[in-house]
C-alpha positions, 0 to 999 in steps of 0.5 A: 534754175526756176524749175529747181526752186519750184520743184523744191517748194512743192515738196515742202511738207505743210508743217515742217519738222521742228529741228532735226531730232536729238544730237547723237553720234549718228547725227553729229559730226565725225567723232562726236561723243555726247557722254552722260553728263558727267566729268572726266576723272582723268586723261588718256595718255599715249597711243596705248590706252594708258589712263591716269586719273587726276587727283584734283578732279576726284570729288571729295565727300565731306560728311559731318559728324553725326554723333549726338544727333537725336534723329535717325537717318532712316525710317524703320519699315516695321513700325507700330500702327498709330493708336486712335487715342493719341490723334 
């Protein structure tokens, strides 16, 4: 028992690693799926791979009415060079 502890202590590195690295499907438990940070829009049903979207999970994008707005949404690529007199 003592010899095993001594052997393990001697094999320890001088500066141990901080953590075990990123948690991926290879390093995690069986069936671990990290995903990409987005939520699902539906669910798989049955054993045949039927995917049904849930209308409550679909994001609704609300766009305001821009009619009569003075500013343009984009800057034109080709524009006149500013003159030295106007500055």
